[in-house]
Steps between C-alpha positions, in 0.01 A plus 500: 500500500620848426407818681370647173252213463354560846229750585261572788293191413813289541547635854139409576570152360797465735267578791272220376794257490609606850148428622579130446787505752370360830612613841713207625347508849138538385481351148138603436597867480725645231779745570290758310188437712716508814607849393876451512555574130536878498600578144586354162709701257731450208853638514646434159442131433476407870171456679533653847256372762495689829379310805450585866516215752217457747764568763871569468611159627257297288665162434297446182656785299756278325229256392278789387786653299567163333127455429484838329810428293369156399152625408640772277765272346221255409340785302823580315618791713874432505622790712325545832617708793307467823571785736387540858352825628454518877338843527221559530456181696253242373153510651208258484305787341688414180332158479239481227138410579553181295804417714305550822222277365759235408634505855151450643432216256822336614396522866704807600301801618610807304586825682193634680649847527631753257831659584463877514855575390826325423625533856277211608247696704164325474142615533320361803129488579572687823742515789580149614251346256580142405556428133214302348626245249248299296560126480608407146330159539147594608493881498424529871624809680506308830875447490778549751872554486693193617853625428651816351716269289367249249675282243716794385598834656238687295210292635321458834315189615124523561225251586137521396243472779235363263670241277783453754765501226836670551620731225775741413429870473725706271584794725458852366827689479 
């Protein structure tokens, strides 16, 4: 591929190809739906994909980088540069509605809050109000926090009072 042969539609096509790259920790959500792909641009004949990790020490970044490179190579993009941008920090607000629905369908409750700004301050229903997280299995709002830490650092463990099933909640940040 040459830079001259590429136009805005080609950049949109790259986004479509990147949408096939799954998050290695939660394979039902793509890196695009997770919101970590920040930008796609062409610099000469190189496709530059800018990503922001969900947190700076995310152990999956190498696998994500390799997934991006492989997906684009499979489409004939020979020169790919994946660059990391740490600021502004990633926030769950960048998840797409489709990504949040995919999490729920997989049994992980999506963020129940929207982050107000990139510093991680969250809206609350009121002072000291407990966060209400809907059960991804039955939809009940009769849930309780079991542990601030779930299967990964970005999740908390909840249990539903109605269906009695435990589930992960993807914490807003």
